[in-house]
C-alpha positions as CSV (number, residue, x, y, z in Angstrom):
1,X,14.2,-28.6,7.4
2,X,12.3,-25.5,8.8
3,X,13.2,-21.9,8.8
4,X,12.5,-19.1,11.8
5,X,12.0,-15.5,10.8
6,X,12.1,-12.9,13.5
7,X,10.7,-9.2,12.3
8,X,12.5,-6.3,13.6
9,X,10.1,-3.4,13.2
10,X,12.3,-0.4,13.6
11,X,13.9,2.0,11.1
12,X,15.8,5.2,11.1
13,X,13.0,6.8,8.8
14,X,10.4,5.4,6.5
15,X,11.5,5.0,2.9
16,X,8.7,6.5,0.5
17,X,8.3,3.2,-1.3
18,X,7.8,0.9,1.8
19,X,4.9,-0.7,2.9
20,X,6.3,-3.4,5.2
21,X,5.3,-2.6,8.6
22,X,7.9,-0.5,10.4
23,X,8.3,2.6,12.6
24,X,11.1,5.1,13.4
25,X,10.2,4.9,17.0
26,X,12.5,2.7,19.1
27,X,11.7,3.5,22.5
28,X,10.0,-0.2,22.9
29,X,13.0,-2.3,21.7
30,X,13.9,-3.7,25.0
31,X,10.4,-5.0,25.9
32,X,9.9,-6.1,22.2
33,X,12.9,-8.4,22.5
34,X,11.6,-10.1,25.6
35,X,8.3,-10.6,23.7
36,X,10.1,-12.1,20.7
37,X,11.8,-14.7,23.1
38,X,8.6,-15.6,24.9
39,X,6.6,-15.7,21.6
40,X,9.3,-18.3,20.6
41,X,8.7,-20.4,23.8
42,X,4.8,-20.1,23.2
43,X,4.7,-21.2,19.5
44,X,7.8,-23.2,18.8
45,X,6.1,-26.6,19.0
46,X,3.7,-25.4,16.1
47,X,7.0,-26.7,13.8
48,X,8.1,-30.0,13.9
49,X,11.1,-30.0,12.1
50,X,14.5,-28.9,13.4
51,X,15.3,-25.2,12.3
52,X,17.9,-25.0,9.4
53,X,17.8,-21.4,8.8
54,X,17.1,-18.2,10.6
55,X,16.4,-14.7,9.2
56,X,16.4,-11.7,11.2
57,X,14.3,-9.1,9.1
58,X,12.4,-5.8,9.2
59,X,12.3,-3.0,9.3
60,X,16.0,-2.7,9.9
61,X,17.5,-5.2,12.4
62,X,20.8,-3.3,12.5
63,X,19.2,-0.2,14.1
64,X,18.5,-1.5,17.3
65,X,21.3,-1.2,20.1
66,X,23.8,-3.9,20.2
67,X,23.1,-5.0,23.6
68,X,19.2,-5.6,22.6
69,X,20.5,-7.4,19.3
70,X,22.9,-9.6,21.4
71,X,20.1,-10.4,24.0
72,X,18.0,-11.6,21.2
73,X,20.4,-13.8,19.2
74,X,21.7,-15.3,22.4
75,X,18.4,-16.0,23.6
76,X,17.5,-17.8,20.4
77,X,20.6,-19.7,20.3
78,X,20.0,-20.9,24.2
79,X,16.5,-22.4,22.8
80,X,17.8,-23.9,19.6
81,X,20.2,-26.6,18.4
82,X,22.5,-23.9,16.5
83,X,24.7,-26.9,15.1
84,X,21.9,-27.5,12.6
85,X,21.7,-24.2,11.2
86,X,22.8,-23.9,7.6
87,X,22.3,-20.0,7.1
88,X,21.6,-17.4,9.7
89,X,20.9,-14.0,7.8
90,X,20.5,-10.4,9.2
91,X,19.3,-7.7,7.2
92,X,21.3,-4.2,7.6
93,X,21.4,-0.8,6.0
94,X,24.6,0.4,5.0
95,X,24.5,3.3,7.5
96,X,24.8,0.8,10.3
97,X,27.6,-1.3,9.4
98,X,30.6,-0.8,11.4
99,X,33.5,-3.0,12.1
100,X,32.3,-3.4,15.7
101,X,28.9,-4.3,14.6
102,X,30.0,-7.0,12.1
103,X,32.8,-8.7,14.7
104,X,29.9,-8.8,17.0
105,X,27.2,-10.5,14.9
106,X,29.7,-12.8,13.5
107,X,30.9,-13.9,17.0
108,X,27.2,-14.9,17.6
109,X,26.9,-17.1,14.7
110,X,25.5,-14.7,11.9
111,X,26.7,-16.1,8.6
112,X,25.0,-14.0,5.9
113,X,24.2,-10.3,5.6
114,X,21.5,-8.8,3.4
115,X,22.3,-5.2,2.6
116,X,19.8,-2.7,1.6
117,X,21.6,-0.7,-1.2
118,X,18.9,0.4,-3.5
119,X,20.8,2.4,-5.7
120,X,24.5,3.6,-6.5
121,X,23.0,7.2,-7.3
122,X,22.9,9.6,-4.3
123,X,20.3,11.5,-5.8
124,X,18.1,8.6,-6.3
125,X,18.9,7.6,-2.5
126,X,17.8,11.1,-1.3
127,X,14.8,11.3,-3.1
128,X,13.3,7.7,-1.6
129,X,14.5,9.0,1.8
130,X,17.5,6.4,2.0
131,X,19.9,7.7,4.8
132,X,23.1,6.1,3.3
133,X,25.2,7.3,0.3
134,X,26.5,5.2,-2.6
135,X,30.0,5.4,-1.1
136,X,28.9,4.3,2.3
137,X,27.0,1.3,0.9
138,X,30.8,0.4,-0.8
139,X,32.7,0.9,2.6
140,X,29.9,-1.5,4.3
141,X,30.5,-4.3,2.0
142,X,34.2,-4.0,2.5
143,X,33.7,-3.9,6.2
144,X,31.8,-7.3,6.2
145,X,34.3,-8.9,4.1
146,X,37.2,-7.4,6.3
147,X,35.3,-8.7,9.3
148,X,34.3,-12.4,8.4
149,X,31.1,-12.1,6.3
150,X,31.7,-13.3,3.0
151,X,28.0,-14.3,2.0
152,X,26.7,-10.9,1.2
153,X,23.5,-10.1,-0.3
154,X,22.7,-6.4,-2.0
155,X,19.5,-4.9,-3.0
156,X,18.7,-2.9,-5.8
157,X,15.6,-0.9,-7.1
158,X,15.2,-0.1,-10.9
159,X,12.4,2.2,-11.9
160,X,13.1,4.8,-9.2
161,X,11.6,8.1,-9.9
162,X,13.8,10.1,-12.5
163,X,16.1,7.2,-13.0
164,X,17.1,7.1,-16.4
165,X,18.2,3.9,-18.3
166,X,21.9,5.1,-18.1
167,X,21.6,5.5,-14.3
168,X,20.3,2.1,-13.8
169,X,23.0,0.6,-16.1
170,X,25.5,2.4,-13.6
171,X,24.0,1.2,-10.5
172,X,23.7,-2.4,-11.6
173,X,27.2,-2.2,-13.1
174,X,28.6,-0.9,-10.0
175,X,27.0,-3.8,-7.9
176,X,28.2,-6.5,-10.4
177,X,31.8,-4.8,-10.2
178,X,31.5,-5.9,-6.4
179,X,31.2,-9.5,-6.9
180,X,28.7,-10.3,-4.2
181,X,27.5,-14.0,-4.3
182,X,24.0,-13.0,-4.2
183,X,21.8,-9.8,-5.1
184,X,18.2,-8.8,-5.4
185,X,16.7,-6.6,-7.9
186,X,13.0,-5.2,-7.8
187,X,11.0,-3.4,-10.1
188,X,9.8,-0.4,-8.1
189,X,6.1,-1.1,-6.9
190,X,3.7,1.7,-6.0
191,X,1.8,0.3,-3.0
192,X,-1.3,2.0,-1.8
193,X,-1.0,3.8,1.5
194,X,2.7,4.7,0.6
195,X,4.1,8.3,0.2
196,X,5.3,7.3,-3.3
197,X,1.7,5.9,-4.3
198,X,0.6,9.3,-3.2
199,X,3.0,11.3,-5.4
200,X,2.0,9.3,-8.1
201,X,-1.8,9.9,-7.7
202,X,-1.1,13.6,-7.4
203,X,1.1,13.4,-10.7
204,X,4.2,14.5,-9.2
205,X,6.0,11.5,-10.5
206,X,5.4,8.9,-13.4
207,X,5.5,5.2,-13.3
208,X,7.7,3.4,-16.0
209,X,6.0,2.2,-18.8
210,X,6.0,-1.5,-19.5
211,X,8.2,-1.1,-22.5
212,X,10.9,0.6,-20.2
213,X,10.4,-1.9,-17.1
214,X,11.0,-4.6,-19.8
215,X,13.9,-2.8,-21.2
216,X,15.4,-2.6,-17.9
217,X,14.9,-6.2,-16.8
218,X,16.3,-7.7,-19.8
219,X,19.4,-5.7,-19.5
220,X,19.6,-6.9,-16.0
221,X,19.0,-10.3,-17.0
222,X,21.7,-10.1,-19.6
223,X,24.4,-8.5,-17.4
224,X,23.8,-10.9,-14.7
225,X,24.2,-14.1,-16.7
226,X,27.5,-12.4,-18.5
227,X,28.8,-12.1,-14.8
228,X,28.2,-15.7,-13.9
229,X,25.0,-15.1,-12.0
230,X,21.9,-17.6,-12.0
231,X,18.4,-16.0,-12.1
232,X,16.7,-18.6,-9.7
233,X,13.9,-16.5,-8.5
234,X,12.0,-13.5,-10.2
235,X,14.0,-10.9,-8.3
236,X,17.0,-12.9,-7.0
237,X,20.4,-13.8,-8.7
238,X,23.1,-15.6,-7.1
239,X,26.7,-17.0,-8.2
240,X,26.6,-21.0,-8.1
241,X,26.2,-22.4,-4.6
242,X,25.0,-19.3,-3.0
243,X,21.2,-19.2,-3.4
244,X,19.6,-17.9,-0.3
245,X,18.5,-21.0,1.4
246,X,15.9,-19.3,3.9
247,X,14.0,-17.8,1.3
248,X,14.1,-20.5,-1.4
249,X,12.6,-22.4,1.4
250,X,9.4,-20.4,1.3
251,X,9.1,-20.9,-2.2
252,X,9.4,-24.7,-2.1
253,X,6.7,-24.7,0.6
254,X,8.8,-25.5,3.6
255,X,7.5,-24.9,7.1
256,X,8.7,-21.6,9.0
257,X,7.7,-19.8,12.2
258,X,7.4,-16.1,12.1
259,X,7.8,-14.1,15.4
260,X,7.1,-10.7,15.9
261,X,4.6,-7.8,14.7
262,X,3.3,-8.5,11.1
263,X,5.2,-11.8,10.8
264,X,3.7,-14.7,9.0
265,X,4.2,-18.5,9.9
266,X,3.4,-21.6,7.9
267,X,3.4,-25.1,9.5
268,X,3.1,-26.9,6.1
269,X,-0.7,-26.7,6.2
270,X,-1.8,-23.9,8.1
271,X,-1.0,-20.2,7.9
272,X,-0.9,-17.9,10.7
273,X,0.1,-14.1,10.9
274,X,0.6,-11.4,13.8
275,X,-1.1,-8.0,13.7
276,X,0.7,-4.9,13.0
277,X,0.6,-3.2,16.6
278,X,3.8,-3.2,18.6
279,X,2.3,-2.4,22.0
280,X,-0.6,-4.7,21.6
281,X,2.0,-7.3,20.7
282,X,4.1,-6.7,23.7
283,X,0.9,-6.3,26.1
284,X,-0.4,-9.8,24.8
285,X,3.0,-11.8,24.9
286,X,3.4,-10.4,28.6
287,X,0.2,-12.2,29.5
288,X,1.7,-15.6,27.6
289,X,-1.0,-15.1,25.0
290,X,-0.6,-16.1,21.4
291,X,-1.7,-13.1,19.4
292,X,-1.3,-15.0,15.9
293,X,-4.4,-15.1,13.7
294,X,-5.0,-18.5,11.9
295,X,-5.6,-18.2,8.2
296,X,-8.4,-20.7,7.5
297,X,-7.3,-21.4,3.9
298,X,-9.3,-23.5,1.5
299,X,-8.1,-26.2,-0.6
300,X,-8.2,-24.0,-3.5
301,X,-6.3,-21.2,-1.6
302,X,-3.8,-23.8,-0.8
303,X,-3.3,-24.7,-4.3
304,X,-3.0,-21.2,-5.4
305,X,-0.3,-20.7,-3.0
306,X,1.4,-23.7,-4.2
307,X,1.2,-22.6,-7.7
308,X,2.2,-19.0,-7.1
309,X,5.4,-19.5,-5.0
310,X,6.6,-22.6,-7.5
311,X,5.9,-20.1,-10.7
312,X,8.1,-17.4,-9.2
313,X,11.2,-19.8,-9.3
314,X,13.2,-20.8,-12.2
315,X,12.4,-24.6,-11.2
316,X,8.9,-24.0,-11.8
317,X,6.4,-26.7,-10.8
318,X,7.3,-30.6,-10.5
319,X,4.3,-31.6,-12.7
320,X,4.7,-35.2,-11.0
321,X,4.4,-33.6,-7.5
322,X,1.5,-31.5,-8.7
323,X,-0.2,-34.5,-10.0
324,X,0.4,-36.3,-6.6
325,X,-0.8,-33.4,-4.5
326,X,-4.0,-32.3,-6.6
327,X,-5.1,-35.2,-8.5
328,X,-5.7,-36.3,-12.2
329,X,-8.0,-33.6,-13.1
330,X,-6.1,-30.7,-12.1
331,X,-3.0,-32.2,-13.6
332,X,-5.1,-32.4,-17.0
333,X,-6.2,-28.8,-16.5
334,X,-2.7,-27.7,-15.9
335,X,-1.3,-29.2,-18.8
336,X,-4.2,-28.0,-20.9
337,X,-3.6,-24.1,-19.5
338,X,-0.3,-24.4,-20.5
339,X,-0.1,-25.3,-24.0
340,X,-0.6,-21.9,-25.4
341,X,2.1,-20.6,-23.1
342,X,4.3,-23.3,-24.3
343,X,3.7,-22.4,-27.8
344,X,4.7,-18.6,-27.5
345,X,7.8,-19.8,-25.4
346,X,6.3,-17.7,-22.4
347,X,6.7,-20.9,-20.4
348,X,8.9,-24.0,-20.5
349,X,8.6,-27.8,-19.9
350,X,12.0,-29.1,-19.2
351,X,13.0,-32.3,-17.0
352,X,9.3,-32.7,-15.9
353,X,9.3,-29.2,-14.6
354,X,6.8,-26.6,-15.8
355,X,8.3,-22.9,-15.6
356,X,7.7,-19.5,-16.6
357,X,10.6,-18.4,-19.1
358,X,13.0,-15.8,-17.9
359,X,12.1,-13.1,-20.4
360,X,8.6,-13.7,-19.2
361,X,9.2,-13.4,-15.5
362,X,8.4,-9.6,-15.3
363,X,4.9,-10.2,-16.2
364,X,4.6,-13.4,-14.2
365,X,1.4,-12.1,-12.6
366,X,-0.6,-12.3,-15.8
367,X,0.1,-15.8,-16.5
368,X,-0.3,-17.3,-13.1
369,X,-3.7,-15.9,-12.8
370,X,-4.8,-18.5,-15.5
371,X,-3.6,-21.3,-13.3
372,X,-4.9,-20.3,-10.1
373,X,-8.7,-21.3,-8.8
């Protein structure tokens, strides 16, 4: 199985916390869609397996005009065996979701929508420059369900500037009351180069303390479990049988092809990525030139990728598989390094799998660093 990722770099505006490549300018969308389809033609042979998942992300795919979106979806369907697709996801913002938009994507085979909600508090949304309101997010979920999309994922952020614990409880409670089959909850991160980071550096806002972050995270885990959700990756929760297949394949090392600016690809051994220049991307592809850069990973870097992606998930590392892939010495090292974490209950060893315990997931970076080379 393999995944196809398609990056749409356009947004209505730039959220102050976002460090993904995106732009509010959308004057190039027609040429960009043509380039995506041409890049597919140039690169599809990098992946030998059949496509089983497709993910249209961004940016905000729902902002591009419907004719351009239709041309992209129809063009991809002409090039693949659509009968093999188990999950086809598109990201959307609540303000773009209309009955007509939902009917259109459903008619073209989209089966899942990932909705960027982030908060159910209008003041928090306005502060981080989100365009929609809390009520619009609820309306969008209703429109998706009424028009044939039941596989809906909603994103929330905790630790937003000025967000009290009570406000976080409210947003989480509102999301859980909607009964979505899947949701993601992220601790706000302050990425260098974002407006949010600049505000932090100037002392205009304060970051949550570690104790405050842990309090919110533990509350999140408790509430999700009580509502019947499985916590299967650091930031992802699903009702049984509703894991995000595409993203889960990333974490289990399955191959994927990424199309568009800033998109990354992995064929099972070699990683590639495209640069962050829309005009340069369009120009290169118009000349039928592949513009991706090959990441010449060392064996150590491949090992580290394997460890980091596995320990992000509740499944953790299959220690027999690890032994087969990396040999006896590395296997012994893994077991030795894990002992103190197992004794402290920060890690667990169950059914042949080594995993970070749920309550320690929020500080997983500190644990992972001991296992990489």
